N, C-alpha and C positions, 0 to 999 in steps of 0.2 A: 504494500499501500504505500502510496506517495504520502507525506505526510504535508500539514498547511504549510502553504508558504514556498514548499520546495520546488525549485525549478518554474514557478507559474509566473514570473514578472512580464511574460511574453502572451498570457492566456489571451486569446481572441475573444473569450466570452466576456470577460471583467469589463464592466461599464455598458453592457448589452440590456436591452428592455426585454424582458421575456413577457410575451402576452399584452404588451403594452402596459405593463404597470409592475413588475418585477424586476428591479434593477439589480444585477448582478455586482455586489460590492466585494466579496473577499472569497477565494478558494480556501476550502473547509479540507477536503481530503480526497482520495480517488480510491474505487476498487478495480475489481476485474474487467466490468463492463461499462464503468462510468464515474463521474466525477459529482461533487456535492460543494455547492456554493451558499453563503449566506448571501440572501438579497432583501431589499428594502422595497415594501410597498408603497409606491409612489401616491396611490389613492389615500391610504389609512395611515401611512406613516410607519407602521410596524416591521418587524422583521420576521422573516421566515427562511424555511431552507427549502432549494431549488436542488433536485436531483435529476441530473440530465445523463440519459445513456450513452456512449459511444459508438462507433461504428458498427459494434457487435448487435446493435439493437435490429440492425437490418436482417440478421437471422431470424426465422418465424418462430423459434422456440423462445428466443430471448424478448422478442417482441409481445410475443403471446403473455410472458412472466411480467412484464411490463404492466400490461392491459389488466392482467388479474390482479396484481398489487394494487394498481391504482383503483380498480373498481371495486374491490375488497374493502379498501381503508375510507373509500367516499361511502360504502354502505354501512361500515361500522362506526358509529358516534358514541364512544363511552369514554369517560373521564381518564381511563388509564390505556388508551389506546391513541398512538399518536394520529394528529388530525390532517387530513389531507384538503388543501384549500382546493385545488384545481389541478388538472393535468392535461397534456397536449403535445403537440408538437413543435420543437423550438429549433431553427437550423435543420430542418429535416431530421430530427433526433427527439425521441420522447423524452418528456420531463414531467416531474412530479414537483408540486409545489406544497410542502409540509409546514407545520406549526415548528417554528425554531425553538428548542430545548437547550434550557440553561440547566445543565445537571452533568451527572456523570454516569458511563456505563455502568452495570453492576460487575462486569469482568474486570474494570479496575480496582472494586474494593476485594476481589478474590485473586489477584495475580500474586500475592506473596504467601498464598497456601495457609493463610490464617481464618479460621471461622469467623462469621459475623458476630456481633451482638445479637444473642438468641432472640429479644423483644423485634429487632431490625429485621432478622431472617422470617420471623413470621409474620411480621407486617408486610413486608416486601411479596413474600409468597401469597398472601390472602390478596392483594392487589393484582399480581400477576393471575390468579385462579378467578379473579372476578372479572377479567377481562376476557380471560379465555373462555368462561361460563356465557359470557353474552355473544361472543363470536359464535360460540357452539349452538348458542340458541337461535340464531340465524343461518345455521346449517354451514359456517365456515370453519376449515380445522387451520390451524397455522402451519405445521410441519416443521417447522426449524425453530421452536423454543430454545435459547440458549443465553447465557449472561450478556453475550454481544448484544441481544436485541431487546434487554431492559435497560431503560435509562431511568435513574433516580435524580428526580427534580426537588425545587421547593416550592411548595405551595405559597399562597397569599398568606396565610396564618402561619407559615413558619414550618409545616409540617411535610414529610416526606412525600412525595407524590411518583407512584412509578407509571412509567410511560412503554408500552410494548411497541416494538416497529418492526419493520421490514415483513411484509406478508407476500414477497415475491415468491414463494414457494406454496402459497394457500392452497387449500382444496376446498371446492365447493361438492358439500355432498349431495346437493340436486343437481343433476346435470343442466336442470332449465335455467339454473340460477348461475351457472358459469358465464363470466363474459366472453371467454374465448372457447365455448363448446365447440366441437367439431376439429378443432387443432390440436393435433397430436403434440403435447408439450413433454410427455412421457412416454416410454414403452415398458412395456410387461418387462420387469426384471430390472429396469433403472432404480439407482438407488440415489434418493434426494433427501438431503439434510445435512446435521454435523454428527459424527461418529459418536462423541462423547456423550451425546443426549437422544440418541436415535434407539428406539423402540425396536426389539428382535423382528417383527414382522416387515419394520419399517427398512430396516437394514439388508433384509431378503430380498427388497423389492416386490413385497406383496401388496394387495391392496389396502388402504388404512382409513383410520377413521378418526373420530375425537380422542380417543383411547391412546394415539401416538402422542400427543399433546399432553394427556394424563402422565405418561410415562416421563415425557421430558420435564415436566412439573417436579417429579419424583427427583429426577436426577439433580435438577437445580437447588432444590430446597436439600438434600442430602450434602451437596457442594457447600451451601452456605451455613451448615449446621456442623461440618465435618472438615471444611477446608480444603476438600478435594472430592471430583467426581466419584460416583460409586464403581465404576467400571473404568479402568485405564489400562493401557498397553504400548508397546515401542511402537506399534504400526496400526493402521486401520483395521486390518485382519485380526489383530489381537484383540482391538475393542469390540468389532462386532462379536466375536468368540466369547469376550466375558460378559457382553449382553446376553447372548443367547445361552449360554451353560452354567455361568457361574450365580451361586446364590447370593441375595442382596447381603451386602457386609452390613456387622451390626455397627451401628451408629456408637456405640459406648466404645468400641475397640478404639475410635479416632478420637473421643473425648472423655480419655481418663479422668479429668478435672471435673466431671459432671456426671450427674444421675439422671438416666435417661429413662422416662416413664416409658412402660411396655406398649401401652397405648400408640405412642410415637414411633415405635419400630414397627408396629403393625400398619399403622397408616404408610409409611415407607415401603414396605412390602407389599402390601396391597397395590399401590402407585405403581411400584418397579416388577410387578408380574410379568413372568414370560409370556404367561396367555393373555390376550387382550381381553377374554371373557371373566378373567380373574381381577381385573382392575376396576377402578370406578369407572363407570360408564361414559361419564364427560365432567368437565371440570366443576361443574355446580356440586355432583356429589361431593369431590374431594374438599371443597370449600366447608360443606356441612360438616366433614370428618375434621378438619383442621380446628374448626370452631368448638368442636365435642372435647378436644384433647384436655386432659388435666392443667391447671394454671399452677406453675408452669412447669411445662412438659420437660424441661432440663434444669435440673438444681444442683448446686454444690454440694458435695459429701458434708453432712451435717445440716444443711438448713430443711426447714420445714416448709413443703410448698402450701400456698393458699389453698383453702379448700374450694371447692366448686370446679367449675370448666370456663375454658375460653368464651367469652361472648362476643357477638359482633362489635359490641361498642368497646370492649377492653382490647380487643383485636386493633380496631381502628386507633384508639388513643395511642400515643407513642409513650415510651418509658422514656427517663429522665435523661436518657445518654442519647436520645432520637434528635432532640435540638441540637445537639453538638454536632451530629453528622449533617442537619440541616445546613449550619454555619460552614461547614467542611465544604458542602455542594455548591453554596453560592458562587456566582463568578465563574464558575468552571465550563464556560462555554464551548472551549477547543474539545475537551474530552467528549462532551455530549455531541459535538458537531460532527467529530471524527466517527462516532459508531455509525451516524447517517452512510459512511462511507464503505461500510462491510457491506458491500452488495455481493450478492449472488455470482 
């Protein structure tokens, strides 16, 4: 990936006006099939991110994924899903105009291999699952949930707000709802997704549904709590094998400093079940299971957990440590902007 400002002084797009209202003011990053810019809306005066595909978009499959992502995101209106303002063609290339996120990718908080604050991990997962539950309710499966595609921002009240992005691999469960129906974007046996977070059936190139998002959510939750994904390997082939054959690791193995409630391990094992039929059917069921966990589901030896269960209110309210994270996130525009550049 090209970093922001690297070798872009002669960028022909900078200063251009997209759709006669979005002025491209800064290059933010580039991926395999396109670039991302910060733009100013000359009508409203606000900022947004413009994602412009490169010449690879002339490929029917890539063009189809662009249309699928744009249509998926314009269909999905949820506070935890990045908002698409418009999309179209600029300089004969597809573009998507999205809300500009001032925050940090979840991946950046996990890169040092340290687990997250427990309250933060559960709050982030609750918001991810709420976004997925909304998408699943509309018949849309993300298919590429991973920390790179989750951005943490700071809300107006100072709370941490999760934004889910990159629906380029989204699957519409109803063929009639698919904006590119009739275009072969994948072939039987083609593997789409990210190996560390990929359900066994997805890694095998089989037909998938909402339960692949549940599996990926289980992988992300495990990583936030353990400091590493549940299944790792030296190669993609090794990682696929781990997903397909190895039992779900015991979270307590990676958190000797904490006591893990048995209910939490059961939740992880259900989300990460090898067979789709044994998982939560969709993200909404996993939300209910998350909220039903004892409070707190992890505690240090010698601590006595508060009685009762997690409630939607307590899960949404942040612990005392979360305002500190909100302060950390404030002003981290570049990190969040680069997350846009993680193009498929």
